[in-house]
Backbone as a ProteinNet text record, in pm:
[ID]
protein_1_A
[PRIMARY]
MAMSASRLGDTFSALSDPTRRAILASLATGEKTVLELCRPFSVSQPAVSRHLRVLEESGLITRRIDGTKRPCRLAPNAMKDVEQWLDMFRRALEANYERLDALLAENSSNPTPPENEKK
[TERTIARY]
21.4	135	93.6	75.2	30.9	150.1	173.9	279.1	223.9	263.1	216.1	295.1	224	290.1	360.2	298.5	358.5	487.5	483.2	600.9	713.1	678.3	776.8	836.1	752.2	799.6	893	858.6	945.8	1081.1	1079.1	1203.4	1290.2	1231.4	1309.5	1358.5	1277.3	1319.1	1439.8	1434.8	1547.8	1672.5	1653.2	1766.5	1822.8	1752.1	1797	1919.6	1947.3	2060	2185.7	2297.5	2418.9	2473.5	2456.1	2502.2	2421.5	2291.1	2207.3	2240.6	2268.2	2308.2	2440	2532.4	2660.7	2640.7	2549.6	2519	2463.8	2372	2316.8	2426	2517.2	2626.8	2713.8	2736.4	2814.2	2741.5	2610.7	2532.1	2520.2	2546.6	2541.9	2649.7	2754	2860.2	2830.5	2723	2685.1	2637.7	2588.2	2533.8	2642.8	2603.6	2697.8	2626.1	2703.9	2650	2652.4	2585.7	2582.9	2724.8	2804.1	2941.5	3024.9	3005.9	3078	3035.1	2908.6	2859.3	2906.9	2936.3	2982.1	3124.7	3207.8	3351.4	3385.4	3327.8	3372.7	3316.3	3229.9	3164.3	3216.4	3213.9	3256.2	3133.2	3042.2	2922.5	2912.8	2835.1	2822.8	2740	2753	2674.1	2525.1	2479.6	2336.6	2289.1	2374.8	2336.8	2321.7	2414.9	2403.9	2279.2	2250.6	2129.6	2003.1	2002.6	1885.8	1873.3	1986.3	1982.8	1930.1	1974.3	1928.9	1779.1	1728.5	1584.8	1505.6	1553.9	1487.4	1491.4	1606.9	1619.6	1529	1519.3	1433.6	1285.7	1245.6	1106.1	1064.5	1159.7	1128.6	1132.2	1170.1	1171.3	1297.4	1401.3	1524.4	1618.8	1610.6	1695.2	1609.8	1665.5	1605	1712.7	1667.6	1759.8	1712.2	1808.6	1774.4	1846.7	1800.6	1863.5	1955.8	2080.9	2181.7	2251.8	2192	2244.9	2226.1	2336.7	2329.2	2346.7	2373.4	2394.2	2264.4	2254.2	2139.6	2192.5	2244	2299.7	2194.8	2242.6	2156.7	2191.9	2092.7	2115.5	2015.5	2046	1949.8	1824.7	1710.4	1583.1	1561.5	1505.1	1471.5	1372.9	1391.3	1304.1	1297.9	1405.7	1406.9	1380	1426.6	1413.4	1302	1217	1111.9	1023.4	975.2	888.9	962.9	1090.3	1169.8	1191.3	1223.4	1243.6	1116.6	1002.5	875.5	847.4	872.8	849.2	939.4	1067.6	1161.4	1127.4	1082.2	1045.6	928.8	834.7	722.5	774.8	870.9	928.4	1014.7	1086.6	1169.2	1082	969.4	878	819	783	727.8	831.3	954.8	1060.5	1088	1090.6	1113	1001.9	878.8	766.4	781.6	824.8	847.6	957.4	1066.4	1175.5	1132.4	1050.9	1001.2	914.5	829.2	747.2	834.4	936.4	1027.9	1104.4	1152	1222.1	1130.8	1004.6	910.8	886.7	871.9	850.6	972.2	1091.4	1213	1230.5	1198.5	1207.7	1109	988.8	886.6	931.2	985.3	1030.8	1151.3	1239.7	1357.4	1321.4	1214.5	1173.8	1084.7	1025.2	941.1	990.8	1110.6	1161.9	1080	1058.9	988.9	1093.9	1067.7	1167.4	1176.5	1294.8	1309.9	1215.9	1184.1	1088	1119.7	1245.7	1279.7	1273.6	1258.5	1250.6	1106.6	1009.7	870.9	806.4	857.3	792.9	820.1
179.2	259.7	351	476.9	570.2	647.2	630.6	708.7	762.3	880.3	944.1	891.4	837.4	787.7	901.7	1019.1	1135.5	1175.6	1177.7	1214.9	1113.5	985.8	881.3	895	924.8	946.6	1066.1	1174.1	1292.3	1257.4	1176	1136.6	1054.3	952.4	870.1	951.3	1043.6	1130.3	1213.7	1269.4	1349	1262.4	1139.3	1049.6	991.4	1007.3	947.6	1016.7	1136.8	1211.5	1191.4	1152.6	1126.7	1250.2	1368.6	1490.2	1513.4	1492.7	1511.8	1408.1	1283.6	1182.9	1221.6	1277.4	1321.3	1438.4	1527.8	1640	1586.1	1490.4	1430.8	1363.2	1294	1228.4	1332.5	1443.7	1551.4	1609.2	1625	1679.4	1580.1	1454.3	1354.9	1382	1455.9	1489.6	1618.5	1688	1809.8	1918.6	2023	2136.8	2203.5	2248.2	2315.5	2426.5	2527.4	2635	2590.3	2666.9	2636	2637.9	2737	2744.9	2624.7	2579.3	2460.3	2337.1	2330.9	2216.7	2221.6	2340.5	2356.2	2306	2314.8	2288.6	2156.7	2044.4	1918.8	1891.9	1978.5	1953	2045.8	1997	2079.1	2141.6	2188.8	2256.8	2393	2479.6	2616.5	2621.5	2732.5	2754	2754.7	2816.4	2808.6	2665	2582	2441.2	2368.6	2391.2	2329	2381.6	2509.3	2565.8	2499.8	2469.5	2400	2259.3	2189.8	2057.4	2069.6	2173	2192.5	2219.7	2293	2320.5	2190.2	2101.4	1971.5	1890.9	1889.3	1815	1873.5	2004.6	2069.7	2042.5	2051.9	2027.8	1883.3	1793	1651.8	1618.5	1714.7	1694.3	1628.2	1619.1	1553.2	1645.6	1775.7	1871.2	1987.4	2061.3	2186.8	2294.2	2417.7	2531.4	2631.5	2701.9	2810.1	2935.3	3048.8	3175.1	3217.2	3243.9	3289.6	3409.5	3526.2	3645.8	3632	3635.9	3621.2	3476.3	3389.2	3247.9	3169.6	3056.9	2967.4	2825.8	2796.5	2663.5	2553.6	2441.5	2326.7	2214.7	2134.2	2014.8	1908.4	1785.2	1677.4	1704.3	1677.6	1697.1	1582.8	1615.7	1508.3	1413.3	1286.8	1184.6	1193.7	1240.6	1259.6	1131.2	1021.6	894.8	806.6	863.8	785.9	710.9	779.7	714.3	602.9	628.5	526.5	405.9	431.4	322.5	239	305	232.8	150.1	208.1	138.2	16	32.9	-79.4	-184.3	-140.9	-234.5	-323.1	-266.4	-344.6	-459.6	-431.7	-535.9	-633.1	-581.7	-668	-770.8	-725.3	-817.8	-919.8	-875.4	-968.1	-1071.7	-1030.9	-1125.9	-1223	-1173.6	-1261.6	-1365.7	-1324.9	-1419.7	-1524.1	-1480.7	-1575.8	-1675.2	-1626.5	-1715.2	-1812.4	-1765.2	-1853.7	-1965.4	-1931.2	-2033.3	-2132.2	-2082.6	-2169.2	-2260.3	-2205.2	-2286.6	-2397.9	-2363.9	-2463.8	-2572	-2533.3	-2629.4	-2719.8	-2662.5	-2741.8	-2836.6	-2789.3	-2874.5	-2989.5	-2961.3	-3065.4	-3168	-3121.1	-3212.1	-3294.3	-3239.5	-3315.5	-3418.6	-3396.3	-3494.5	-3603.8	-3578.6	-3676.5	-3693.5	-3748.9	-3760.2	-3860.2	-3829	-3921.9	-4007.3	-4135.7	-4222	-4189.5	-4209.3	-4186	-4278	-4243.2	-4317.2	-4464.6	-4500.8	-4642.7	-4721.2	-4655.8	-4724.3	-4734.7	-4679.1	-4676.5	-4815	-4907.2	-5036.9	-5131
2167.2	2133.1	2018.6	2046.4	1945	1891.3	1763.3	1700.3	1569.5	1538.6	1417.1	1297.8	1199.6	1079.6	1006.9	1008	943.8	1014.5	1146.7	1226.2	1204.2	1202.1	1178.4	1037.5	940.1	804	795.2	866.5	869	930.8	1035.5	1101.6	1008.2	943.5	851.6	732	685.2	574.9	616.7	736.5	786.5	802.9	849.1	871.9	742.3	632.5	505.3	447.4	492.1	437.6	522.8	461.5	539.9	611.9	553.7	621.8	747.8	741.2	860.5	967.6	924.6	1023.2	1089.5	1011.5	1066.8	1163.7	1130.6	1220.5	1352	1343.5	1466.5	1548.4	1481.4	1552.9	1623.1	1557.4	1618.6	1739.9	1727.8	1839.6	1955.2	1928.7	2036.4	2140.3	2101.9	2197.1	2272	2234.2	2304.9	2210.5	2269.8	2197	2112.5	1992.4	1902.3	1826.8	1789	1705.6	1559.9	1475.5	1333.1	1275.9	1314.2	1263.1	1307.4	1430.3	1476.9	1398	1361.7	1284.2	1139.3	1088.1	949.6	929.9	1031.4	1016.4	947.4	988.3	927.1	786.5	738.4	609.6	501.5	378.9	265.8	198.3	281.9	230.9	298	238.9	289.7	417.6	486.6	608.2	576.9	467.1	435.8	410.8	350.8	328	461.3	554	686.2	756.8	742.4	804	749.6	619.4	562.5	621.9	638.3	702.1	845.2	915.7	1053.5	1058.8	961.4	957.7	941.4	853.4	834.1	965.1	1029.3	1155.9	1264	1266.9	1366.4	1337.6	1211.2	1175.3	1199.2	1191.5	1216.8	1366.3	1447.9	1592.3	1645.1	1562.2	1605.6	1681.3	1653.5	1725.8	1774.2	1867.3	1911.2	1902.7	1892.9	1892.3	1995	2050.3	2142.5	2097.3	2143.9	2106.4	2219.3	2183.1	2279	2215.9	2231.2	2165	2015.4	1941.4	1796.4	1752.7	1846.7	1815.3	1834.7	1762.3	1778.3	1798.2	1918.7	1942.7	1923.8	1871.3	1844.2	1940.6	1970.7	2052.1	2012	2047	2022.4	2103.2	2044.5	2114.1	2212.5	2329.4	2423.1	2355	2372	2313.2	2161.1	2098.8	1954.1	1878.4	1929.8	1858.6	1916.1	1995.6	2061.6	1961.7	1858.5	1759.3	1686.6	1652.2	1582.5	1673.9	1799.9	1895.2	1911.2	1920.4	1933.4	1808.8	1692.5	1566.6	1556.1	1587	1582.9	1687.9	1805.3	1911.3	1868.5	1792.9	1742.2	1656.2	1568.3	1483.5	1563.6	1661.7	1745.8	1818.1	1872.6	1942.6	1845.3	1726.2	1626.6	1586.6	1564.3	1528.8	1643.4	1765.6	1880.3	1891.2	1867.8	1871.6	1761.4	1643	1533.7	1569.5	1627.2	1666.1	1775.9	1868.7	1974.7	1915.3	1818.8	1753.4	1676.5	1608.7	1535.4	1631.4	1742.6	1842.3	1894.8	1922.9	1972.9	1868.1	1743.5	1635.2	1617.9	1621.3	1608	1726.6	1845.7	1964.3	1954.3	1906.8	1891.1	1786.8	1675.7	1570.7	1614.3	1695.3	1737.4	1843.8	1918.9	2019.6	1959.8	1844.9	1775	1631.8	1615.3	1478.8	1398.3	1273.2	1184.6	1116.4	1105.1	1040	892.7	835.2	691.2	614.5	490.4	407	398	380.2	362	493.3	608.4	736.8	787.7	719	766.5	760.2	682.3	663.3	775.3
[MASK]
+++++++++++++++++++++++++++++++++++++++++++++++++++++++++++++++++++++++++++++++++++++++++++++++++++++++++++++++++++++++

């Protein structure tokens, strides 16, 4: 599983900001223009544009040109690196739990007598 540490870092950096996460959540419902994305926020259009630039540079969104508008949408496979990274930890945790389950099962089938009963 090859993932770029830099790309993953850029993604997490972009996701660290609550406004950018809110923008992504808004784009999850479909493509929107910059002005449509500005409406729910109490920040200026240039500030939202800067957030969009970070999201675009991190590969989370794409923009297209439609006349004077630049509609934004979620990028295909935008979360692929994050999903792969999380899956690596999910598999490691599952393996740990399986080992713990096996150990607990082994201990419950071979209980050791308490200290005062060993004699």
